[in-house]
N, C-alpha and C positions, 0 to 999 in steps of 0.2 A: 687023234687031232683034238686040240683044245676047243672047248665051247666058245661060241661067239657072243659078245655082248655089244649092243649099240648104246652109246652114251651121248645124250644131247645136252648142250649147255646154252642157256638163254643169254640175252644181251647183257643182263646184270652180272653174269658170271665171267664175262670177258670184256668188261667195261674199260679196263686199264691194264698196263703192263704187269702190275703186281698180281692182279686177278688172273691174267692169262698164264702166268707162271704157276699159280696155285692150281689151275685146271690141268696144266701139263703134268704136275706132280700126281694128281688124282688119276689121270689117264695112264701114266707110266706104271703106277702101282697096280692098276687093274690089269695092265698088259702082261704082268708076271704070271697071271693065272688064266687069262683068257685071250683069245684073239679079239681085237677091239676095232670097231668103226665108230668114229666120233662125228656128230653133227653139231654145227655151231650157228648161232644167229649173228647178226651184225652187232658190233660192240655198243653197249649203253643205249643212248637215245639216237644213234646215228640215223636209223631209218626215218624217224620223225624229223630230224634235222634236214635230211635230204629232201623229204616231201616239202618242208617249208621253203627250202632253197629253190626247188622247182617252181613252186607257186608264186615265189617272188618275181620270177621271170615270166611265167605264163599261168594265169589263174586256173586254166583248164588244160594242163599239159597233155601232150599226146601219150596215150597209154603204152605204146611200144617203147617210146623213149623213157618213160617212167620206169619200166621194167629194166631197161639197160642201166639206168641210174641206180635204182634200189638194189640191184644184184651186187653192186660193188661193195656194199657194206659187209655182206657175208664173205666176200672174197678177201677182204682185209683180215677178217677173223681167222679163216683157215690158214692163210699164209703165216700169220704171226704165231698161231698155235703150233704149226708144224716146226717153225724155227725154234720155239721154246722147247719142244719135245726133243728135237735133234741136239739142242745144247746140253741135254741131260744124258746124251750118249745112246739114245734110242733112234731107230729108223722110222721115219714117217713120211707121208706124202699127202699133199692137199689136192682135192679135186673139186671142181665146180659141179653144180647139179648135172649139166649136160655131160661132162666127162664121166660122172658116176653112172650114167645110163638112165637118168630119170627123164621120162618123156611125158609131156603135159599136153592139154588141149590148147586151142588157139585163143582163149579168152585172156587177154592181158590184164594184169594186176589181181585177177581172181581165178587163176587157172586151176584145173583139177589134174591130178596125176592119172595118166592113162595106162602106163606100164613102166616097169623097171627092168632094164637089162644090165645087171651089175657085173658084166664081164671084167672090166678094168679093176673094180674093187676086189673081186675074187683073185685076180692075177697078182695084185699088190699084196693081198693078205698071204698068199702062198709064198711070197718072197720074205715074209716075216715082218712086214711093215704095219705100222698103225696108220689106218686110212682116215683122213679127216675130210668130211664132205660139207660143202656149203648148203645150209638149209634154205627153204623158202623159194627154191628155183628149179626149173627144169627146161627142157628144150621143146618148143612147140612144132607143129607140122611145117611151119615156114622156116625152120632152122633158126628161129629167134629165141632168145631167152624170155621165159615167161615166169613171173612170180606167182606164188600160190596163195597170196592173201594172208589175212590175219591168222596167226597160229601156224603158219606154213612150215616153220622149222620143226615143230612137234610132228606135223604130218609127215615130213621127210623122214624123220627118225623112225616113226612107227612103220611106215611103208617099207623102209629099208630092212627093218627087223623082220618083217613078214617075208620079203623077197629073199633074204639071206638065211631064213629059218634060225634066227638068233634065239639064244636061251632066254634072254630078257632084254627089254628096252628100258634104260634108266633115263629119266627126265630130271635133270638137275636145274634147280631154280633158287630163288632167294627165300623160299619158305620150305619147311621140312615135311611137306606132305599135304594132304587134303583135309580140310577142317569142316566142322559142322556148319560154320559160316565164316565170314571174313574176320580173322583174328585181329586185324588192325582196327576193326570197328567194335568187335566184341571180344575183349581180352580173355574171357572165360570159355571161348570156343574150344572144342576138343579136337585133337588130331585123330583121324580114323586110321586104324591099322590096315584095314582092307575095305574096299568098296567095289560093288559090281559094275560091270560095263554099263548096264542099263541106268543105274543111279548116277554114275559119272556123266553119262551121255545127257541125261536130263539136267544135271547141275551145270554142265558146260553150256548147254543150250539156253539156259535162263540167266546167265551172267557170271557164273564162277570163272575167275580169271586164271585158275591153275592150268587147265587144259582146254583146248578148243574141241568142239564136238566132232569135227571131221576126222581128227586123229583117233578119237575113241571109236568112231564107226569102223575105221580100218582095223583097229586092234580087236574089236569084237568079231569082225568078219573073218579074220585070220588067226584068232585065238592067240594074240600077242599079249603076254603079261607086261604091264607097265609099272615101274617102280618110281614114284615121284619122291624126290628127296632133295635135301639142301646141298648146294655146292660148298657151303662153309661149315659143314658138320659131317661127322662119320656116322651119325645116328641113322637108324632105319627110318623110312618115311611111310608112305601109303602104297600098298599094292592094289592096282586096278586089275581085276580078273573076272572070271566067270562068277555067277551068282554066289554070294557069300551067305552061308547059313547064319541066321540070327535068332535071338530069343523072340518068342511070340509077341511080346509087348513093345518091341522096338518098331514103331510105326513110321516115324520120320527120321531120316538120316541127316538132312541138312536144310539150311535156309540160304537161298541165293538171291541176289538182286542185280539189276542192270539199269544204270542211269543213262545208258546210250540208246534210249528208245525215243521214238517220236510217234504220235498218233495222228493219223490222217482220216478224214471223212469226206466222202463224196455224197452230197445231199440231193434229195429229190430226183432219184434215178427212176426211170420207167420200170415198172415191175413186170418184166417179161423175160422169157428164156434167152440165154446167151449173153446177158449184160455182164455178169460177173466174169465170164470167160474172157470178154473183151478187155475188161479192166486189168485183171491179173495176168492175162497173156501179154499185154503191152509192157507191164512191169517186168515180167520174166525175160522178155527179149532184151532188156537193158541190164539183165543180171541183178535185179533188185529183189532181195529176199523179203518176203512178207511173213510176219509172225502171226500174231493173234488177229482173228477176223470176227466181226459181229455184223449181222445184217438185221436191220429193224423190221418189224412186221409191216406189211403193206398198208398204206393209208391212201385211199382214193387213187389206186393204181400207181403209187409212187412209194419208194422206200429209201433208206440211207444205208450205206456200207461204210463201216469204220474198220481200220486195221492199223497195225504197228509196223514200222520199219526201223532200221538203224538210222541214227541221226546223220550219219555220213551219207546216207542215200536220200535224205529228206528233200534236198533241193531238186535233184533229178526226178524223184517220184512226184513232187508237186507239179513240176512242169508237164510231165506226161499226163497226169490226172486232169489238169486244166484243159489240155487238148481234147481228151476223151469226153470230158464234161460238155464241152461245146458241141462235139459230134453227136452226143446222145440227147442234147437239149436238157441236160440235168442242171441241178442247182450249183451253188458255190462249193469250192473245195476248201475245207477248213483243216488247219493243222495245229498241233500243240506239242511244243518241244519240252515243256515242263512236266514230263511224266516219267515214271520209272516202273519197272517190272519187279515184283516181289514174288518169290516162289518157295514152296516147300516140296521136298522130294523124299521118297522112301518106298522101297519094295513092300514094306509092311502095309502100305495103303491097300494093297490088293485084297487083303483079308480082313480089313477093318472098315466098318461103315462110320459115317459121321465125321470124317476127318475134314471134309470141305466145310461143313457146318461149323465146326470148331474154329477153323481158320477165320471164317467170315465173322463169327461172334467176337473173336479176339480183336480183330481190326475195328469192328463196330464199337466195341467198348472203349477203344482209344480215340473214337471220333474220326477214324480214317475212312474216307469214301472210296469205294471200289468202282472204277470206271469200266473195266472190261474183265472177263474171266475166261480162262482156258484150262482145260484139264486133260490128263492122260491117265493111264492105269496107275502110274506111280508119281504123278506130279500135279500140283494145282498152282496156277499162276494168276496174279491179279495185276492190272494196271492201276496205279495210284498216283497221286501228286508227288512230284519229285521231293518236295520239302518234307514229306512224311516218311521217306524211305528209311532213314536210320532208326527212327522210332519203331517202325513196323518190324524191322529185322530184330531189334532188341526184344520186343515183346513176344514175337513168334518163337524166337530161339528159347526164351525163358519158359513160355507156356507149354511148349512141346518137350520140355525136359532135356534139352540138348547141352546145357552148360555143365 
Protein backbone atom coordinates (compact mmCIF):
# COMPACT_ATOMS: atom_id res chain seq x y z
CA UNK A 1 0.00 0.00 0.00
CA UNK A 2 1.23 3.48 -0.87
CA UNK A 3 2.30 5.82 1.93
CA UNK A 4 -0.16 8.54 2.89
CA UNK A 5 0.61 12.28 2.75
CA UNK A 6 -1.59 15.08 4.07
CA UNK A 7 -1.34 18.30 2.02
CA UNK A 8 -2.75 21.54 3.41
CA UNK A 9 -3.29 24.67 1.31
CA UNK A 10 -4.01 28.07 2.85
CA UNK A 11 -6.36 30.76 1.60
CA UNK A 12 -3.75 32.48 -0.56
CA UNK A 13 -3.18 29.18 -2.39
CA UNK A 14 -6.84 28.84 -3.43
CA UNK A 15 -7.71 32.53 -3.79
CA UNK A 16 -8.92 32.31 -7.40
CA UNK A 17 -9.64 29.86 -10.23
CA UNK A 18 -6.07 29.94 -11.58
CA UNK A 19 -4.61 29.15 -8.17
CA UNK A 20 -7.13 26.36 -7.52
CA UNK A 21 -6.13 24.74 -10.83
CA UNK A 22 -2.44 25.08 -9.80
CA UNK A 23 -3.21 23.33 -6.50
CA UNK A 24 -5.09 20.59 -8.37
CA UNK A 25 -1.97 19.97 -10.47
CA UNK A 26 0.23 19.72 -7.37
CA UNK A 27 -2.22 17.33 -5.73
CA UNK A 28 -2.61 15.04 -8.76
CA UNK A 29 1.18 14.92 -9.26
CA UNK A 30 1.57 13.87 -5.62
CA UNK A 31 -1.19 11.25 -5.96
CA UNK A 32 0.91 9.34 -8.52
CA UNK A 33 3.28 8.30 -5.70
CA UNK A 34 1.16 8.57 -2.53
CA UNK A 35 -2.34 8.27 -1.19
CA UNK A 36 -3.39 11.86 -0.60
CA UNK A 37 -5.65 13.69 1.84
CA UNK A 38 -5.93 17.44 1.17
CA UNK A 39 -7.01 20.07 3.69
CA UNK A 40 -7.96 23.54 2.43
CA UNK A 41 -8.80 26.91 3.91
CA UNK A 42 -11.40 29.39 2.70
CA UNK A 43 -10.29 31.21 -0.46
CA UNK A 44 -8.32 34.44 -0.09
CA UNK A 45 -9.76 36.87 2.43
CA UNK A 46 -13.22 35.28 2.47
CA UNK A 47 -13.20 34.55 6.21
CA UNK A 48 -12.43 38.19 7.01
CA UNK A 49 -15.08 39.32 4.52
CA UNK A 50 -17.67 37.06 6.15
CA UNK A 51 -16.79 38.42 9.60
CA UNK A 52 -17.17 41.99 8.33
CA UNK A 53 -20.52 41.13 6.73
CA UNK A 54 -21.79 39.56 9.96
CA UNK A 55 -20.73 42.56 12.05
CA UNK A 56 -22.42 44.94 9.63
CA UNK A 57 -25.68 43.20 10.56
CA UNK A 58 -24.97 42.63 14.27
CA UNK A 59 -21.91 44.04 16.03
CA UNK A 60 -21.92 41.08 18.43
CA UNK A 61 -23.18 38.17 16.29
CA UNK A 62 -24.31 34.92 17.90
CA UNK A 63 -21.30 32.54 18.04
CA UNK A 64 -23.26 29.52 16.78
CA UNK A 65 -24.48 31.41 13.72
CA UNK A 66 -20.98 32.78 13.15
CA UNK A 67 -19.70 29.21 12.93
CA UNK A 68 -22.44 28.33 10.45
CA UNK A 69 -21.42 31.32 8.36
CA UNK A 70 -17.64 30.94 8.56
CA UNK A 71 -17.71 27.23 7.72
CA UNK A 72 -19.10 28.04 4.27
CA UNK A 73 -15.76 29.48 3.14
CA UNK A 74 -13.94 26.15 3.39
CA UNK A 75 -16.91 24.36 1.83
CA UNK A 76 -16.50 26.46 -1.31
CA UNK A 77 -12.80 25.59 -1.48
CA UNK A 78 -13.23 21.83 -1.13
CA UNK A 79 -15.97 21.64 -3.77
CA UNK A 80 -14.08 23.77 -6.30
CA UNK A 81 -10.81 21.89 -5.75
CA UNK A 82 -12.59 18.54 -6.15
CA UNK A 83 -14.08 19.77 -9.44
CA UNK A 84 -10.63 20.88 -10.64
CA UNK A 85 -9.07 17.51 -9.79
CA UNK A 86 -11.86 15.60 -11.51
CA UNK A 87 -11.42 17.75 -14.62
CA UNK A 88 -7.88 16.34 -14.85
CA UNK A 89 -9.21 12.78 -14.93
CA UNK A 90 -8.56 11.88 -11.29
CA UNK A 91 -11.13 10.65 -8.78
CA UNK A 92 -11.76 12.94 -5.79
CA UNK A 93 -14.33 13.60 -3.10
CA UNK A 94 -14.88 16.63 -0.88
CA UNK A 95 -15.82 16.25 2.80
CA UNK A 96 -16.79 18.78 5.45
CA UNK A 97 -15.12 18.50 8.85
CA UNK A 98 -18.08 16.61 10.34
CA UNK A 99 -18.23 14.23 7.35
CA UNK A 100 -14.52 13.57 7.81
CA UNK A 101 -15.14 12.48 11.42
CA UNK A 102 -13.64 15.50 13.19
CA UNK A 103 -15.30 15.99 16.58
CA UNK A 104 -14.84 19.20 18.57
CA UNK A 105 -15.85 20.57 21.96
CA UNK A 106 -18.78 22.94 22.48
CA UNK A 107 -16.89 26.28 22.40
CA UNK A 108 -18.05 28.11 19.29
CA UNK A 109 -15.46 30.04 17.19
CA UNK A 110 -12.56 28.66 19.28
CA UNK A 111 -13.33 24.94 19.49
CA UNK A 112 -10.72 22.28 20.25
CA UNK A 113 -10.57 18.92 18.48
CA UNK A 114 -11.61 16.16 20.90
CA UNK A 115 -11.27 13.13 18.64
CA UNK A 116 -11.11 12.03 15.01
CA UNK A 117 -12.92 9.02 13.60
CA UNK A 118 -11.79 9.04 9.96
CA UNK A 119 -13.90 6.06 8.84
CA UNK A 120 -15.26 7.81 5.73
CA UNK A 121 -11.82 9.14 4.78
CA UNK A 122 -10.35 5.63 4.96
CA UNK A 123 -13.23 4.17 2.95
CA UNK A 124 -12.80 6.76 0.17
CA UNK A 125 -9.01 6.29 0.11
CA UNK A 126 -9.55 2.55 -0.32
CA UNK A 127 -11.63 3.38 -3.41
CA UNK A 128 -8.61 5.16 -4.86
CA UNK A 129 -9.94 8.67 -4.34
CA UNK A 130 -8.13 11.83 -3.40
CA UNK A 131 -9.94 13.04 -0.27
CA UNK A 132 -10.37 16.79 0.21
CA UNK A 133 -11.33 17.92 3.72
CA UNK A 134 -12.56 21.33 4.85
CA UNK A 135 -10.14 22.75 7.40
CA UNK A 136 -11.07 24.85 10.44
CA UNK A 137 -14.25 22.95 11.36
CA UNK A 138 -15.68 20.00 13.25
CA UNK A 139 -18.87 18.71 14.84
CA UNK A 140 -19.62 19.63 18.44
CA UNK A 141 -21.57 17.60 21.05
CA UNK A 142 -24.80 19.40 20.04
CA UNK A 143 -24.40 18.20 16.44
CA UNK A 144 -23.59 21.75 15.37
CA UNK A 145 -20.66 22.91 13.26
CA UNK A 146 -17.91 24.45 15.39
CA UNK A 147 -14.93 26.32 13.97
CA UNK A 148 -11.45 25.87 15.42
CA UNK A 149 -10.27 29.46 15.56
CA UNK A 150 -7.15 31.07 14.17
CA UNK A 151 -4.86 28.55 12.43
CA UNK A 152 -7.65 25.97 12.48
CA UNK A 153 -6.87 24.55 9.05
CA UNK A 154 -3.25 23.82 10.02
CA UNK A 155 -4.60 22.11 13.12
CA UNK A 156 -7.01 20.03 11.01
CA UNK A 157 -4.17 18.91 8.73
CA UNK A 158 -1.79 17.91 11.52
CA UNK A 159 -4.53 16.15 13.51
CA UNK A 160 -5.59 14.17 10.44
CA UNK A 161 -1.95 13.26 9.72
CA UNK A 162 -1.69 11.92 13.27
CA UNK A 163 -5.00 10.01 13.11
CA UNK A 164 -4.21 8.51 9.70
CA UNK A 165 -0.53 7.83 10.55
CA UNK A 166 0.60 9.80 7.52
CA UNK A 167 4.20 9.75 6.35
CA UNK A 168 4.30 13.53 6.39
CA UNK A 169 2.11 16.60 6.69
CA UNK A 170 2.89 19.22 4.04
CA UNK A 171 1.76 22.78 4.80
CA UNK A 172 1.67 24.86 1.60
CA UNK A 173 1.66 28.61 1.97
CA UNK A 174 2.86 31.79 0.24
CA UNK A 175 6.36 31.55 1.75
CA UNK A 176 8.85 28.75 1.16
CA UNK A 177 9.54 27.81 4.75
CA UNK A 178 10.33 29.14 8.21
CA UNK A 179 12.78 32.05 8.39
CA UNK A 180 14.98 33.50 11.10
CA UNK A 181 12.50 36.40 11.12
CA UNK A 182 9.85 37.93 8.86
CA UNK A 183 11.53 38.17 5.40
CA UNK A 184 9.11 40.93 4.40
CA UNK A 185 10.60 43.07 7.15
CA UNK A 186 14.21 41.82 7.00
CA UNK A 187 15.17 40.82 3.41
CA UNK A 188 18.39 39.17 4.63
CA UNK A 189 16.48 36.71 6.85
CA UNK A 190 17.58 33.10 6.25
CA UNK A 191 15.34 30.13 5.57
CA UNK A 192 15.86 27.29 8.06
CA UNK A 193 16.19 23.78 6.60
CA UNK A 194 15.00 22.23 9.86
CA UNK A 195 13.62 23.47 13.16
CA UNK A 196 12.59 21.58 16.29
CA UNK A 197 9.03 21.33 17.57
CA UNK A 198 10.04 23.24 20.70
CA UNK A 199 11.58 26.15 18.80
CA UNK A 200 8.68 26.33 16.35
CA UNK A 201 6.22 26.15 19.23
CA UNK A 202 7.86 29.15 20.87
CA UNK A 203 8.06 31.08 17.58
CA UNK A 204 4.39 30.35 16.85
CA UNK A 205 3.43 31.42 20.35
CA UNK A 206 5.22 34.77 20.10
CA UNK A 207 3.95 35.98 16.76
CA UNK A 208 5.44 34.00 13.87
CA UNK A 209 2.61 33.75 11.33
CA UNK A 210 3.85 30.65 9.48
CA UNK A 211 2.20 28.14 11.85
CA UNK A 212 -0.08 28.39 14.86
CA UNK A 213 1.05 26.89 18.17
CA UNK A 214 -1.91 24.48 18.55
CA UNK A 215 -0.93 22.58 15.40
CA UNK A 216 2.70 22.31 16.55
CA UNK A 217 1.57 20.96 19.93
CA UNK A 218 -0.35 18.17 18.18
CA UNK A 219 2.60 17.46 15.85
CA UNK A 220 4.97 17.15 18.81
CA UNK A 221 2.57 14.95 20.80
CA UNK A 222 2.04 12.50 17.92
CA UNK A 223 5.49 12.86 16.31
CA UNK A 224 4.17 14.20 12.98
CA UNK A 225 6.84 15.68 10.71
CA UNK A 226 5.64 18.92 9.10
CA UNK A 227 7.09 20.22 5.84
CA UNK A 228 6.36 23.94 5.38
CA UNK A 229 6.77 24.87 1.71
CA UNK A 230 5.57 27.24 -1.00
CA UNK A 231 2.53 26.51 -3.15
CA UNK A 232 4.19 28.35 -6.01
CA UNK A 233 7.59 26.59 -6.01
CA UNK A 234 8.91 23.02 -6.12
CA UNK A 235 11.81 23.87 -3.82
CA UNK A 236 12.10 22.21 -0.42
CA UNK A 237 10.99 24.29 2.53
CA UNK A 238 11.49 23.78 6.28
CA UNK A 239 11.02 20.50 8.13
CA UNK A 240 9.55 20.84 11.64
CA UNK A 241 10.60 17.73 13.55
CA UNK A 242 12.14 16.44 16.76
CA UNK A 243 15.11 18.28 18.23
CA UNK A 244 17.61 19.22 15.53
CA UNK A 245 21.35 18.83 16.32
CA UNK A 246 23.14 22.17 15.95
CA UNK A 247 26.61 23.57 16.36
CA UNK A 248 27.41 24.71 19.91
CA UNK A 249 27.59 28.39 18.94
CA UNK A 250 24.10 28.57 17.42
CA UNK A 251 22.30 30.16 20.36
CA UNK A 252 19.31 31.96 18.80
CA UNK A 253 17.33 30.49 15.88
CA UNK A 254 14.88 33.29 15.22
CA UNK A 255 13.35 36.64 16.13
CA UNK A 256 9.55 36.96 16.18
CA UNK A 257 7.17 39.80 16.86
CA UNK A 258 3.45 40.21 17.46
CA UNK A 259 1.66 43.54 17.05
CA UNK A 260 -1.71 42.00 17.97
CA UNK A 261 -1.06 42.49 21.69
CA UNK A 262 -2.74 44.70 24.26
CA UNK A 263 -1.60 45.34 27.85
CA UNK A 264 -4.12 45.48 30.70
CA UNK A 265 -3.54 46.52 34.31
CA UNK A 266 -5.79 46.21 37.34
CA UNK A 267 -4.54 48.71 39.90
CA UNK A 268 -4.70 48.87 43.70
CA UNK A 269 -5.78 45.27 44.24
CA UNK A 270 -5.99 44.05 47.85
CA UNK A 271 -2.90 41.94 48.56
CA UNK A 272 -4.45 38.72 49.83
CA UNK A 273 -4.80 35.07 48.71
CA UNK A 274 -7.24 34.16 45.93
CA UNK A 275 -7.37 37.52 44.13
CA UNK A 276 -5.34 36.42 41.10
CA UNK A 277 -7.44 33.26 40.85
CA UNK A 278 -10.64 35.34 40.71
CA UNK A 279 -9.27 37.63 38.00
CA UNK A 280 -7.82 34.99 35.70
CA UNK A 281 -10.62 32.52 36.43
CA UNK A 282 -13.19 35.02 35.17
CA UNK A 283 -11.17 35.59 31.98
CA UNK A 284 -10.76 31.84 31.47
CA UNK A 285 -14.54 31.29 31.65
CA UNK A 286 -14.88 33.61 28.64
CA UNK A 287 -12.10 31.73 26.77
CA UNK A 288 -9.75 34.73 26.90
CA UNK A 289 -6.13 33.63 26.76
CA UNK A 290 -3.70 35.56 28.92
CA UNK A 291 -0.05 35.77 27.94
CA UNK A 292 2.58 37.67 29.93
CA UNK A 293 1.78 38.45 33.59
CA UNK A 294 3.50 40.78 36.06
CA UNK A 295 2.44 41.48 39.65
CA UNK A 296 3.99 44.43 41.43
CA UNK A 297 5.41 44.23 44.94
CA UNK A 298 2.83 44.96 47.63
CA UNK A 299 2.63 48.51 48.93
CA UNK A 300 0.46 49.22 51.97
CA UNK A 301 -1.39 45.92 51.40
CA UNK A 302 -2.19 46.72 47.75
CA UNK A 303 -0.54 45.83 44.44
CA UNK A 304 -1.11 45.96 40.66
CA UNK A 305 -1.44 43.10 38.19
CA UNK A 306 -0.55 43.66 34.51
CA UNK A 307 -0.87 41.17 31.68
CA UNK A 308 -1.31 40.92 27.92
CA UNK A 309 -4.14 39.57 25.79
CA UNK A 310 -4.89 39.51 22.08
CA UNK A 311 -6.28 42.82 20.81
CA UNK A 312 -9.30 40.82 19.63
CA UNK A 313 -10.08 40.02 23.28
CA UNK A 314 -9.38 43.48 24.68
CA UNK A 315 -12.98 44.74 24.72
CA UNK A 316 -14.36 41.66 26.50
CA UNK A 317 -11.42 41.48 28.89
CA UNK A 318 -11.75 45.15 29.87
CA UNK A 319 -15.46 44.73 30.58
CA UNK A 320 -14.82 41.67 32.78
CA UNK A 321 -11.99 43.37 34.67
CA UNK A 322 -14.05 46.46 35.43
CA UNK A 323 -16.74 44.27 37.02
CA UNK A 324 -14.13 42.41 39.09
CA UNK A 325 -12.42 45.65 40.09
CA UNK A 326 -15.70 46.95 41.54
CA UNK A 327 -16.27 43.66 43.39
CA UNK A 328 -12.77 43.76 44.90
CA UNK A 329 -12.86 47.51 45.66
CA UNK A 330 -9.74 47.80 43.50
CA UNK A 331 -8.55 50.77 41.49
CA UNK A 332 -9.01 51.69 37.82
CA UNK A 333 -8.50 49.25 34.94
CA UNK A 334 -5.90 50.64 32.51
CA UNK A 335 -5.18 49.35 29.02
CA UNK A 336 -2.71 50.10 26.23
CA UNK A 337 -3.23 48.92 22.66
CA UNK A 338 -0.02 50.49 21.35
CA UNK A 339 2.31 47.69 22.41
CA UNK A 340 4.00 44.76 20.71
CA UNK A 341 5.79 41.60 21.78
CA UNK A 342 9.34 40.99 20.55
CA UNK A 343 10.98 37.61 21.18
CA UNK A 344 14.16 35.67 20.55
CA UNK A 345 13.98 31.87 20.40
CA UNK A 346 16.60 29.13 20.35
CA UNK A 347 17.39 25.75 21.92
CA UNK A 348 20.99 26.94 22.26
CA UNK A 349 19.89 29.22 25.09
CA UNK A 350 19.71 26.17 27.36
CA UNK A 351 23.50 25.92 27.50
CA UNK A 352 24.47 29.60 27.14
CA UNK A 353 24.32 32.18 29.91
CA UNK A 354 23.96 35.91 29.37
CA UNK A 355 21.53 35.73 26.43
CA UNK A 356 18.85 37.76 28.23
CA UNK A 357 21.38 40.35 29.34
CA UNK A 358 22.60 40.70 25.73
CA UNK A 359 19.05 41.18 24.45
CA UNK A 360 18.28 43.83 27.08
CA UNK A 361 21.55 45.67 26.34
CA UNK A 362 20.86 45.68 22.59
CA UNK A 363 17.42 47.21 23.14
CA UNK A 364 18.76 49.71 25.69
CA UNK A 365 21.45 50.88 23.28
CA UNK A 366 18.67 51.63 20.78
CA UNK A 367 16.71 53.60 23.38
CA UNK A 368 13.89 51.02 23.36
CA UNK A 369 12.10 50.75 26.71
CA UNK A 370 11.07 47.30 28.01
CA UNK A 371 7.65 47.27 29.72
CA UNK A 372 7.29 43.57 30.54
CA UNK A 373 9.54 40.49 30.38
CA UNK A 374 8.74 36.78 30.06
CA UNK A 375 11.20 33.91 29.72
CA UNK A 376 11.25 30.17 29.18
CA UNK A 377 14.12 27.73 28.74
CA UNK A 378 14.44 28.61 25.05
CA UNK A 379 12.66 31.98 24.70
CA UNK A 380 12.88 35.56 25.95
CA UNK A 381 9.98 37.94 25.22
CA UNK A 382 9.62 41.66 25.92
CA UNK A 383 6.68 44.01 25.62
CA UNK A 384 7.75 47.26 23.96
CA UNK A 385 6.05 50.22 22.30
CA UNK A 386 4.47 49.29 18.96
CA UNK A 387 6.38 52.07 17.17
CA UNK A 388 9.73 50.47 18.12
CA UNK A 389 8.91 46.99 16.79
CA UNK A 390 10.53 47.06 13.35
CA UNK A 391 13.69 48.69 14.68
CA UNK A 392 13.92 46.12 17.49
CA UNK A 393 13.55 43.19 15.08
CA UNK A 394 16.25 44.55 12.77
CA UNK A 395 18.82 45.18 15.48
CA UNK A 396 18.23 41.89 17.35
CA UNK A 397 18.39 39.91 14.10
CA UNK A 398 21.69 41.59 13.22
CA UNK A 399 23.31 41.46 16.67
CA UNK A 400 22.53 37.76 17.15
CA UNK A 401 24.10 36.96 13.78
CA UNK A 402 21.00 35.62 12.05
CA UNK A 403 21.42 37.41 8.69
